[in-house]
N, C-alpha and C positions, 0 to 999 in steps of 0.2 A: 540670282540678281534680278532686280526689277528696273524699269525705265520710267522716269518721271515725264511730265508734259513737255519739258524742254529737250528731252532725248538723252539726258544725262543718266548714266548707270548709278543706281543706289543699292547698297547692300540690303538684302532681305531682313526685315525686322524679326527678331527671334520671338516666337510665340511660346512663352514658357508654359502657359496653361495647356495648350494642345500637345506640346512635347511630353509633359509630365504624364499624360494619359497613356503614353506608349511605353513607359518604363516598366521594367520587371521588378519584382520584389526579392530577387535573389541577391546574394552578396556579390561584390565586385568593386571596381575602381572607376571613378568618374573624372573627366577633364573638363574644366571650364575654359572656353575659348573666347577670344575677343574677335573683332571684325576681321582682323588680318589672319586669323587662325592661330595666333600665339596662345600658348597655354598659360592661363592666369593662375590656375589652382588645380592641384591633384589631391583627391581624397579617396578614402576607402569607406565602405559601408557594409553593414550586415544586411540591410534592406535598402537597395538602391533607390527605390521609389520614395520611401519615407525620407531618406537622407537628403536627396536632391530637392525634394519638394520643400524641405525646411528652409532652403536658401531663398525661396521666393515668397515666404510668409513674413511680411514686414514686422510682425509683432516679435519675431525671434531674432531679428537682425541686429548685429552690432554696427557701429559706424564703419568699421573696416569692411564688414560683409556688404553693407549697402553700397559702398564705393566700388567693390568688386562686381557685384551683381549688375550695377548700372552699365558695366562694360561688356557683360556677357552677351555674345551673339551666337552661341552654340554650346552644346554639351555632348560629349562623347563618353560612352561607358564601355568597360570591359568586364564581362561577367566571369566570375571564378566559381570553383566548386565550394570553397570554404572561405570564411573570413580570414583565416590564417594565410591563405594564398593571397588574398587581397592585400593584407598588411605587407607581405614581402614585395608584391608588385608595386604598391604605393611607394615604399621606401626606395626601390630602384628607380622609379620614374622621377621622384623628387630629386634624387641625386643626379640623374641624367639631364633633366629638363630645367631644373632650378626655377620653378614658377615664381612669379613675383609675389604672390600672396601666401605662399607656404612658409612655414617656419623652417629656415635653412640652417644646416650645420655645414661649416666649411672646414674640413680637415680630412686629408686622405693619407697622412703619413703612417707608416708602420711603426710599431713601438720597439725601442731598443732593449737589449738584455746584457747582463754580465755573463760571460762564458768562461767556464772552468774546464780546461782540457783534460783528457784521460790518458794520453799516449806517452807521457814523459815520466821520468823519475822525479823531476822537479816540475810539478804541474804549473800551468800559466793561467793568469787571469787576463781577460781581454774584453773589449767592446764588441758587441755583435748586433747586427740588424739584418733581417731578411729570413730566408729559409733556414730551418734548424737541421742541417745535414751532418755537421761534424759530430763525432762522438764526444760526449762530455755532459756537463750539467749547465743548464740555463737558469739564471736567476732573474726574475722580472715578471712582467714587463715594467720598465720605468717610463715615466711620463714624457721624458725628453732625452736627447743625446747629452745635454748639459747635466742632467741628473745622474746619468751613468758615469760620465767623466768625473763628476764631483765625487761619486762614491768610490771610483777606482783610485782617485787621488788620495782620498781619506784612507782607504785600505792600505795603500803604500806607506802612509805615515804610521798606521797602527801596527800592521803585521808584517810588512816588508816582503810580501810574496811577489815573485818576479812577474812583470808584465811585458817583457821584451819579446820581440819576434823570435821564432825558433831558430832561424838562420843566424841571427845576431847572437843568440845564446850559445849556439854550438861552436862558434868561431872566435870566442874570446880567449885571450891569453893573459889578460889582467883585468881587474875590476873596472867597470865603467863609472861614469859620473853619478849614477843613481846610488851606487854604494858609497861614494864619497859624501853625498848629502843625506845619507842614512834613509834612503828609500828602498833599499834592497840589501839582502844579506850575501850577495855574490855567490850563489850556488854554481854559476858557470865556471868558476875557477876553484871550487872546492873549499871556500871559506866558511861554509856551514855544512854539517853532515845531514844525511837523509832523515835521521830521526828528529833532529831539532827543526828541520824544515817542515817535516810532516806535522809537528806540533803547531807551528805557525799556520800551516794550511788548515788544520782542523779548527783552529780558532776563527780563521777567515770564513770557513764554511758555516760554522755555527752562527757567526755574526750575520751572514747573508740569509740564513734560515730564520732569523729573528730570535735567536737564542743568546742574545748579548748578556742577559742576566746570568746565565751559567758561565759565560766567559769571564765576567767580572768576579764571580765567586771563586773561580779557579785562580784568577790573578791575585785576589786578596790573600789566598792561602800561600801562593808563591812569594808575595811580598813579605808576609810574616815570617816565612821560612828563611828568606834572604836576610831579613833584619836580625833574626835569632842567630844566624851564622855570621853576623857582623859584616855582611856584604851590603853596606849601606848605599853604595852607588847603584848597585843592581836593584835594591829595594826602591830607590828614588825613581829609577827608570820605570819600574812597574807601577809606582804610584802615579806618575805622569800619564802612563797609558790608561790607567783606570779613569783618571780625570777626563781624558779625551773620549773614552767610550761613553762616559756619562753625558758629555756634551752632545754626542751624536744622538743619544736617546731622547734629548729634549725635543727634537723634531720628529720623533717617532711616537706619536700619541698612542698608537695601537700597541698593546702588549699581548703576551700569550705566545704559544708556540705552535699554533695550528690555525687553519682557516684561510681560504682564498675568497676574497670578495671585493666588490667595488662599492664605494659610498658616493652617492650622487645627490646633490642638493641644488635646488633651483630657487632663485630669489628674483622678484620683480620690483621695479621701482623707477621712477623718473622716466617712464616710457621705454625702459630697457629691461632685458632679461639676462641673468648670469647663471650659468650652470657650472658647478664645481664637481670634478670627479677625483676621488682619492683611490689609489690602487693599493690593496692590501694582499700580500702574498705570504703564505706561511706565517700569518699573524704579525707581519711586519709592514709598516707603512712605507711604501716606496715613493711617495710624493703625490703630487696632484697636478691637474691641468685645468685651465679655465677656458670656458667657451662663452661667446656672446651670440646666441641665435638671432637672426634677423626676422623681420616681418611678424612681430608678436602682438601687434595691435589687437586689442579685444580678447586676447587669449588669456586663460587662467593658468596658474602654476601647474595644474595637472595636465593641461593640454601641451604646454611647452615641454614638460618632462617626458610625456609619452612620445611626442614627436622626436625628441632628442634620443631617447633610448632606441627607438626603432631605427633611426638613421645611423646611430653610432655603432650598433652591434650587427645590424643586418645587411648593410650595404657593402658588399665586397670584403667585409671583415678587415682588410688591409693589415693583416698580421695581428689583429687584436684577439686577446684571449677572453672568451666569455666565462666569467667566474661562476661558481656554483650558487652564489648569493649576491644580490644587488640590494643595498640598503638605500632607501629614498626618504626624503623629508616631507613628502606629501602623498596622500592616497591617490591611486590611479583608478580605482573602481573596476568595472568590467574590462577596461582597456588593459589594466595590469594583468588580469587573468589571461587575456589573449597574448600579451607580450611574453608571459612566462611560458606558455605553450609553444609559441613559435621559436623562442630562444632555445628551449630545451631540444626541440626537434633539430634545429640547425647546428647546435653545438655537440649533440650526441650525449649529453648528460643533463640531469635535472637542474633547472635554474629557478631560483625563488626570488621574487621581488617583494621585499619586506618593508612595511611602513610602521607598524606598531612595534616599538622597540623598548627594551629596558636595559639597565646596567651598562655594560661595556659598549654594546652596539649603539645604544642611545647617545653615548658620549662621542662615538665616531661621527654620527650624523650631526651632532651639535658642532663638532669641529668643522665639518664641511660647510654647514650653514654659516658659521662665523667667517670662514674664508670667502664664501660666496658674497656675503654682505660687504666685506672689505673690498673685494674686487669690483663689486657693483658701485660702491661709493667712490672708488678711484676713477672708474669710468665716467661716473656722473660729474666728477670734478674736472673733466677735461675743459680746455679753453672754450670750445664752442658752446658747451653747456653752460659754463659760467657766464659767458656773454649774454646768452639768452635769459638767464635768470636776472642779471643786472638790468636788462631792458624791462623785464616784467616788474621789477621793484620800482623802476622809474614811473611806470604807469600807475602802480598802486599808490605811490606817494605824491603823484601829480607833480613831478619834478620837470624842470625845463629841459634837462639833458640827462643822459644816463650817468649815474654815479660811477666814479673811477676808483674810489677807495673807501672801504668800510672798516671801522674799528668797533670792537665789542668788549665790554668789561664784565667781569664776574667776580664774586667773592666766595672764598671757601674757608671753612674753619670747623673744628669739632668742639661744640659747646663753648665757643669763644677762644679756644686754644689755638695758637700759631696761625693767626689770620693772615691769609695771602690773597691779594687781588691780582687778576690777570688781565692783560690787554692783548688781544690778537687782532691781526690785520689781514684783510682780504682785498685783493684787487682783481682786475679782469683776467689775470693769468692764474688766479688761485691764491692759496695762502702765502703770505709774505713773512716767512718765519724769522728772517733776519730782523724784522721790526717788532716781533713779539716782546713783551715786557712783563715781568712779575714785580709786585711791590709787597714787601713785608710790612704789614700794618701794625703799628705800635701806638701807645699812648691814647687808646680809646677804651671805652667801656667794653669788656668782653661780650661779644655777641651783637654789638651795635652795627648792623649792616649798613645803615645810612651813613654813619660816621666813617666807616671803612671805605665806602664808595666815594665819599667826598674827598678823603685823604688821597686815594689813588688817582682820582681825576685831577686834583690840584697838582700833584707831583708830575703827572704825565703832561698836562697841557701848559704848565709853567715852563717846562723844558721846551715844548714846541713853540711857545711864544718867543723864547730866546733864540729860536732858529735851529734847534737841535733835531728837528724832524719835520714831518709834513702833516698838515691838518687833514682829517678825513672829510669826505663829502657827507657821510652819514655816520653818526655815533649811535651805537646800539647799547642799551643797558639791560642786563639780565635782571629784571625786576619790574615792580609795578609803579604806581603813582608816586610813592615815597622816594624811590630811587631816582625817578625822572625829575622830581622837584629838586633833589640834591644836585643833579647834573645841571639843571637850569641855573641854580644859584652859582655854581662854579663857573659856568660859561659867562654869566653876567659879571661876576667878580673879575674875571680875566679879560673881559671885553672881547670875547671871541664871537664872531658872527659868520654867517654863511654855512654853518654846519647844521644839518637836519638831525634832530634828536628823536630817537625812537626807543620806547620801552617795550620789552618782550616779557610778558607775564605768562606763566604756565596755565593760568585759568583755574577755575574751581576744582575740576576733576584731575588736573595735572596730567592730561593725556596728550601725547604728540598729535599735532594736527588741530588742536584746539587752543593754540597760543593766542592770547589777547595782545593786540598791538596798540600802543598808546603813543600818539604823536604829540610832541610838545607844542602847545599853543603859543608859548612865548617865542620859541625859535623858528616856528613855521607859520607865521601869520597869513591869514587868507585862505588856508587850506581846510576845508570843512569835511574832507573824506574821513580823516581819523582825528578825533578830538579826545582830550583827556577825560571828558565826561561821557564819552561813548566809545569805549574800546571796541575794536573790530576784530573779528575772527575770519581769516582768509580761508578759502576752500582748501581741503587737504591736498589736492593735486596742483595747487598754485605754484608755479616756478619761483615766484617771489618768496612765498613761505618756505620753500625748500632752501633758498639761499639764506634766509634768516635763521632757519634751524641749523644749517651747516655751520655758520659762524658762531651761533650761540653754543652749540655742542662743543665746538673747538675751544671756546673760551672756558667752558666748564671743565673740560679735560685738562687744559693747561693750568687752571687754578687749583684743581684738586691734586694734581701731581706736585705742584710747588708746595701746597699745604702739607702734604704727607712727608715730603722730603724735609721740610722745616721741623715738623713735629718729631720725626725720627732723630734728627740731630740734637733735639732738646732732651732726649731721653738717653740716659747714660747706662742703663742696665744692659747686661750681656744678652745678646740676641738669643742664643740657644738656652741659656740658663733660665730665662724667663718664661719658657714654654712649659705649661702644665703637662705632667706625665713623661717628660723627657729628662730622665735621671742621668747621672754620670756615665753609666755603662752604655746606655743607648746613645748618648752624645758621642762617645768614643767609637761605637760601631758605625754611626753615621759618617763621622769624619774619615774612618778607614775605608768605608765602602765608596766614598766619593772623592777621597784624596785631598780633602781640605774643606774649610768653611766656604770658600768662594764657589766651589762646585756644588755644595749643598744649596747655596742661594740660587743657583741656576737651575736646579732640578725641578721637575714637575711633580704633581701629587702622585701619579702612578709610579714614577721612578722612586720616590721616597718610600712608598708603600711596599716596594719590593725588598727593602732592607729587612732582615730578620728582626723581629721585635717591634717593628713600627706598624701600627694599625692604620687603616685608612683614615680614621678620625684624627689620629695623631699626625699623620702625614699632612692632612689638610691644615692643621694648626701651624705646623712648621712652614708650610708653603705660604700661608697668609702673612706670617711675620715678615717674609722677604718680598712680598708682592702686594703691599698695601695699596698701590696705585690701581689695582684691578678690582 
């Protein structure tokens, strides 16, 4: 401490230049401290001198780093023998200290398992969390207790293996309620013999090992045998079981019968980061878990992912199993090599972190990325974020007050066939789906988007003028000057005022982030910011643009879904008969394997391709027929 002329104590000013001269070039961990000694940031370095010096070189600083460095009044270092030791120490310190400027992961729960006992004639399935002391098999880990309970409930419906406590089981004199509701076969009172129970248990174990395809093949044979023996009720029960198993496989994107790995995808957007982790054990997808790390300002996807993996697997483990392979959606570079080394040493087996992927593994990562995008979009759409975007849109459009209600129109058709217009509504709480509307467009020249837009707007706002709804503050049209002109004409004809009209054109390159905004001069007099003769492109990180993109994309989704539904109704050909390469024998095989057309419609490409005689290309064609919306 120093004392000024008035005698008041002042903290010593941190002299970064002098301090950096004293630093070693060995690996270690460094702490950034503020004036009160609070740790602002913890980091590791292969070369402490170079790494810490980089923070005080303005040319390399991000906005987040500049804010942090401005508060630094001291740096402490811990030298380690190797960079691997530094990584472990850094992870533990971040977990313990939770520094303000580190990317933080907040999750300390151990993961649950499904446990299959070994000590009984009639083995029991149960929920397990914690140390694995009891003798038996452990299936998992699962991402949450809910996922385990859902799986146990499903297994009760499918295979009816007992899940009751041993004391309860040994003291029964008559079947319990689980038998009455067909969730158990009552082995406690001898209503099923050991041989039949063992068969149910074998199917249960195969299912938990990811071998559901083999289970289905066995059940198909049993169904055909029962049908041939005129046991139609038994055959129907097996058919229903096959259908249930096929529905389960919809959520199990991963197929095959081997392999333990985790799939991790990171997505950044809107100032947030989302990390999605999928758990794959014995080739079976056990579900996923979503994380939203904090303090990610200025960090790239590789930095967020490296920080996540280090904290997720290295800090206390908390019952987590480190798999033999971790698939990621972004390259980690040298950091990835270091993480592989440390994870291998800590887990006692080789661990690979893989980024360049093909075939099945590439699809797993694609699945994780899709889920990460969905979770991130849901987070972005929270009320506080939406309010901030509405305020940004007010500034961009120079409105006197923040808008409270937005409506957006879009047109969808296939070469003029089955034209549908959509109207979606967004307010400060998010999408108002009860106010969404679709309009089947008729009596126009096929492919005339201007006429389609005019018809939709007339029908919508004629009703609103009659008091059947609420006028928006801003009307967005997915289109350029032509569509905006049609909207102006409708508004004038219906004598609607006080609505700001905005066209959203995709721009010459049709790339997201380069949308051209066209403000109606007729309905927004006096505003020179956006004119029809000078479309404006907002910055890609503009919250106002994000709001416009959100409602525009929702209008597009709603329109194309309605169009495809209308088009499908207009076509009367048989769904399966119209698929090239799918003859009578293959159609029959499909229906048997899935237990009916409804289950075929629900199946994924991988599920369809498992059926004998159905190639991947044919499976894709079958899938496309039932999923035109995608």
